[in-house]
C-alpha positions as CSV (number, residue, x, y, z in Angstrom):
1,M,0.0,0.0,0.0
2,E,1.3,3.4,-0.9
3,Q,2.2,5.7,2.0
4,E,-0.3,8.5,2.3
5,M,1.3,12.0,2.6
6,T,-1.0,14.3,4.5
7,P,0.2,17.9,5.0
8,E,-0.4,19.4,8.4
9,P,-1.9,22.9,8.7
10,L,0.1,25.3,10.8
11,N,-1.2,28.9,11.4
12,G,-3.1,28.8,8.2
13,R,-0.1,27.4,6.3
14,I,0.7,23.9,5.1
15,K,3.4,22.2,7.1
16,F,5.1,19.3,5.3
17,H,7.4,16.8,7.0
18,L,10.3,15.5,5.0
19,T,9.8,12.1,6.7
20,N,6.4,12.0,5.1
21,L,8.1,11.3,1.8
22,P,8.6,7.7,0.7
23,P,12.0,6.4,2.1
24,E,13.3,5.8,-1.4
25,V,12.7,9.5,-2.3
26,V,14.6,10.6,0.8
27,Q,17.4,8.3,-0.1
28,E,17.5,9.7,-3.6
29,I,17.7,13.3,-2.2
30,A,20.6,12.3,0.0
31,T,22.6,11.0,-3.0
32,V,22.7,14.5,-4.6
33,L,23.7,16.2,-1.4
34,P,27.3,16.9,-0.4
35,V,28.6,14.1,1.8
36,A,28.7,16.3,4.9
37,S,25.1,17.6,4.3
38,A,23.8,14.0,3.9
39,A,25.6,13.0,7.1
40,C,23.9,15.9,8.9
41,L,20.5,15.0,7.5
42,A,20.9,11.5,8.9
43,L,21.5,13.1,12.3
44,T,18.3,15.2,12.4
45,S,16.0,12.5,13.7
46,H,15.7,8.8,14.5
47,S,13.5,8.4,11.4
48,M,16.1,9.9,9.1
49,A,18.8,7.8,10.7
50,A,16.7,4.7,10.0
51,I,16.0,5.7,6.4
52,L,19.6,6.7,5.5
53,G,21.5,4.3,7.7
54,T,25.1,4.9,8.8
55,Q,26.7,4.9,5.4
56,Y,27.1,8.7,5.3
57,W,29.0,8.6,8.5
58,K,31.7,6.5,7.0
59,F,33.8,9.2,5.5
60,H,36.2,8.2,2.7
61,S,38.3,11.4,2.9
62,R,39.5,13.7,5.7
63,N,38.0,16.7,3.8
64,D,34.5,15.2,3.9
65,K,34.9,14.5,7.6
66,N,36.1,18.0,8.3
67,D,33.2,19.5,6.4
68,F,30.8,17.4,8.5
69,L,32.5,18.5,11.8
70,A,32.4,22.1,10.6
71,C,28.6,21.8,10.2
72,L,28.3,20.6,13.8
73,E,30.7,23.1,15.5
74,Q,28.1,25.8,15.8
75,D,25.9,23.5,18.0
76,L,28.8,22.3,20.2
77,P,30.2,25.3,22.0
78,Q,32.2,23.1,24.5
79,Y,34.4,21.9,21.7
80,R,36.5,23.3,18.9
81,H,36.9,21.7,15.5
82,C,40.5,20.7,14.8
83,L,41.2,20.4,11.0
84,T,44.6,18.9,11.6
85,C,43.4,15.7,13.1
86,A,39.7,15.9,12.0
87,M,38.4,15.7,15.5
88,F,36.8,17.8,18.2
89,H,39.0,19.0,21.1
90,P,37.7,20.6,24.4
91,A,37.4,24.3,24.1
92,A,37.6,25.2,27.8
93,G,40.3,27.8,28.5
94,R,41.6,30.4,30.9
95,R,43.7,33.5,30.8
96,T,47.3,33.6,32.1
97,H,49.2,36.6,33.6
98,K,50.5,37.4,30.1
99,G,47.1,37.6,28.6
100,C,47.7,34.4,26.7
101,I,45.2,31.5,26.6
102,S,46.0,28.2,28.2
103,L,43.7,25.4,27.2
104,R,43.2,22.2,29.1
105,E,44.3,19.9,26.3
106,K,46.5,17.1,27.6
107,S,46.4,14.2,25.1
108,T,49.3,13.5,22.8
109,S,47.3,14.0,19.7
110,E,46.2,17.4,20.8
111,E,49.7,18.5,21.6
112,E,50.8,17.3,18.2
113,C,48.0,19.3,16.6
114,K,49.1,22.5,18.4
115,K,52.6,22.1,17.1
116,A,51.4,21.5,13.6
117,D,49.0,24.4,13.7
118,G,51.9,26.7,14.8
119,N,52.1,29.8,17.0
120,V,53.2,33.4,17.0
121,D,55.8,34.3,19.6
122,L,55.8,37.9,20.6
123,S,58.6,37.4,23.2
124,D,58.5,37.4,27.0
125,G,56.2,34.5,27.1
126,Y,53.4,36.2,25.1
127,V,52.5,33.4,22.6
128,I,49.4,33.2,20.4
129,Q,48.5,29.8,19.1
130,Y,46.2,29.1,16.2
131,R,43.5,27.7,18.5
132,D,43.4,31.1,20.2
133,V,42.6,32.8,16.9
134,Q,40.1,30.1,16.1
135,L,38.2,30.4,19.4
136,A,38.1,34.2,19.3
137,L,36.5,34.1,15.8
138,N,34.1,31.3,16.9
139,R,32.7,33.6,19.5
140,H,32.4,36.3,16.9
141,R,30.5,34.1,14.5
142,Y,28.4,31.9,16.8
143,G,27.8,33.9,20.0
144,S,29.0,34.4,23.5
145,Q,28.6,30.7,24.4
146,H,31.5,29.9,22.1
147,G,35.3,30.4,22.3
148,I,37.0,33.2,24.1
149,G,36.7,37.0,24.2
150,L,39.1,39.5,22.8
151,D,40.1,40.6,26.3
152,A,42.1,37.3,26.5
153,F,44.6,38.9,24.1
154,A,44.9,42.2,25.9
155,Y,48.1,42.9,27.7
156,R,49.4,46.0,29.5
157,E,52.8,46.6,31.0
158,M,54.3,49.8,32.5
159,E,57.7,50.2,33.9
160,G,58.9,53.2,36.0
161,P,56.8,56.0,37.4
162,L,54.3,57.3,35.0
163,I,55.4,60.9,35.6
164,Y,58.8,60.1,34.0
165,Y,57.2,58.3,31.1
166,H,59.6,55.4,31.3
167,E,57.9,52.7,29.3
168,R,54.4,51.6,28.2
169,L,53.5,48.4,26.4
170,F,49.9,47.8,25.2
171,I,48.6,44.8,23.1
172,R,45.0,44.7,21.9
173,A,43.0,42.6,19.5
174,K,40.1,43.5,17.2
175,I,38.0,41.6,14.7
176,V,37.6,43.3,11.3
177,N,36.0,41.7,8.3
178,N,36.0,38.3,10.1
179,E,39.7,38.4,10.6
180,L,41.7,38.9,13.9
181,L,43.9,41.9,14.0
182,L,46.5,42.6,16.6
183,R,48.0,46.0,17.6
184,I,51.2,46.3,19.6
185,Q,52.3,49.7,20.9
186,L,55.6,50.3,22.8
187,T,56.4,53.8,24.1
188,T,59.8,54.3,25.6
189,P,62.5,57.0,26.1
190,T,65.0,57.1,23.3
191,H,68.0,56.9,25.5
192,I,67.1,53.4,26.8
193,W,65.9,51.9,23.5
194,S,69.3,50.4,22.6
195,T,69.2,48.4,25.9
196,H,65.5,47.5,25.7
197,R,64.7,43.8,25.6
198,W,62.6,44.1,22.5
199,S,65.3,46.1,20.5
200,N,67.6,43.0,20.3
201,N,65.0,40.2,20.3
202,P,64.4,38.8,16.8
203,N,60.9,37.7,17.8
204,A,59.7,41.1,18.9
205,Y,57.2,42.8,16.6
206,C,58.1,40.6,13.5
207,P,61.1,38.3,13.2
208,H,61.3,38.8,9.5
209,T,62.2,42.5,10.0
210,Y,65.4,41.4,11.8
211,E,66.7,39.0,9.2
212,N,69.1,41.7,8.0
213,R,69.8,43.1,11.5
214,H,73.6,42.8,11.1
215,N,73.3,45.4,8.3
216,P,70.0,47.1,9.0
217,Q,70.5,50.0,6.6
218,S,70.9,47.6,3.7
219,V,67.1,47.1,3.4
220,K,65.0,50.1,3.2
221,G,61.9,49.9,5.4
222,F,63.2,47.2,7.7
223,L,62.5,48.0,11.4
224,P,66.1,48.2,12.6
225,G,66.9,50.7,9.8
226,V,63.8,52.8,10.5
227,L,64.5,52.9,14.2
228,S,68.2,53.8,13.6
229,E,67.1,56.7,11.4
230,A,64.6,57.9,14.0
231,L,67.0,57.7,16.9
232,H,69.9,59.5,15.3
233,I,68.2,62.7,13.9
234,N,69.0,66.1,15.4
235,N,65.4,67.4,15.3
236,P,62.9,64.7,16.2
237,F,60.0,66.7,14.9
238,S,61.4,66.8,11.4
239,Y,61.2,63.0,11.2
240,P,58.6,61.8,8.6
241,D,56.7,59.7,11.1
242,S,53.6,59.2,9.0
243,E,55.0,56.5,6.8
244,V,53.8,52.9,7.5
245,H,56.2,50.1,6.5
246,R,55.3,46.5,5.9
247,C,57.0,43.2,6.3
248,Q,57.9,41.4,3.0
249,S,57.0,38.0,4.4
250,C,54.0,38.2,6.7
251,L,51.0,40.4,7.3
252,T,52.7,42.9,9.6
253,E,53.0,46.6,9.5
254,Y,54.9,49.0,11.7
255,Q,55.3,52.7,12.2
256,V,57.9,54.7,14.3
257,E,56.8,58.0,15.7
258,H,58.4,60.7,17.9
259,I,55.8,61.9,20.4
260,S,58.3,64.2,22.2
261,Q,61.9,65.1,21.9
262,I,62.9,62.1,24.2
263,V,60.1,59.6,23.7
264,I,59.6,57.2,20.8
265,C,56.6,55.1,20.0
266,V,56.6,52.0,17.8
267,T,53.3,50.7,16.7
268,V,52.8,47.3,15.0
269,W,49.7,45.9,13.3
270,K,49.2,42.2,12.5
271,N,46.5,40.3,10.6
272,L,46.3,36.8,11.9
273,G,43.7,35.5,9.5
274,S,40.1,34.2,9.7
275,G,40.8,31.3,12.1
276,R,39.0,28.8,9.8
277,N,42.1,26.8,8.7
278,P,45.6,26.5,10.2
279,N,46.9,26.5,6.7
280,D,45.4,29.9,5.9
281,P,48.3,31.8,4.2
282,K,47.6,34.8,6.4
283,W,48.1,32.9,9.6
284,R,50.9,30.7,8.2
285,S,52.9,33.8,7.1
286,H,53.5,34.6,10.8
287,V,54.5,31.0,11.8
288,R,58.2,30.2,12.1
289,S,59.6,26.7,11.4
290,A,61.2,25.2,14.5
291,S,63.8,23.4,12.5
292,N,65.3,26.3,10.6
293,N,63.7,29.3,12.2
294,S,62.3,30.4,8.8
295,N,59.0,31.5,7.6
296,T,56.8,28.4,6.6
297,T,55.1,30.1,3.6
298,K,56.1,32.4,0.8
299,G,55.6,36.1,1.3
300,I,52.1,37.7,0.9
301,Y,51.8,40.9,-1.0
302,F,49.6,43.6,0.5
303,K,49.5,47.4,0.4
304,A,51.4,49.1,3.3
305,G,48.9,50.8,5.6
306,S,46.0,48.5,4.7
307,I,46.1,46.6,8.1
308,R,46.4,49.9,10.0
309,D,43.5,51.4,8.0
310,A,41.4,48.3,8.7
311,W,42.1,48.6,12.5
312,D,41.2,52.3,12.4
313,G,38.0,51.6,10.4
314,Q,39.2,53.4,7.3
315,K,38.5,52.1,3.8
């Protein structure tokens, strides 16, 4: 006997259940869907699971499995989707004294994933891992029940009495166009810059800008050369401080400004990508290989000043 399909009225409209269709029609629909969508359809109810079976949950490629897990991520705020191992990892986290995020992930596979996904070391223990970017953007996309807030990236450090303007360091994060931007500002007296811990640290600001640090004037626009020029001028207020320089290898920009005759301010902007894939060239451009301390991707071209303008809300 043929199955009778009777639509149900709902507020004057006709409500039709997909499960009212003959099973063979539902199965035919599933065959034309992407594998991840068909797998999600089988999860919608016991009836659908009985009609479609478990065949769509037996993924033949990692890409299909990752597509399926990405569909589920929005409904599972306690987990984060790891593309590297095609699994869900716990998403619980906490802030540390440096403003970094420490997640309670203890298994060997998770530790291997973190190494493969890479991190950005801004020196002095301030390290941003890919999962941090992913969790921040998950909250932005899916709501406050997901991920972590941007305050987890915030860091402030002051040395010396404020009245003497010894040193200020501020780090802030912002999401613009579904990408995580970072701004680093260091204000310090010019006479102590040469001994400052960031002035000789190749990981500070952007390690690529220090690749020619033994001959900093040989490459125009590299941070050591820009700083050297700014620190050795007779009249600080004649220094053209409006120019924004960019790294040739990663999405980093920097600007050197004199805010008084004895105080210099270095501002750095970074684009860390969309947090959707650890192989995103924008994220990967910042990651350094542990084996040879080199950049893991080719350089990305972008217009100098574009990251700063995005941070400031300019077009």
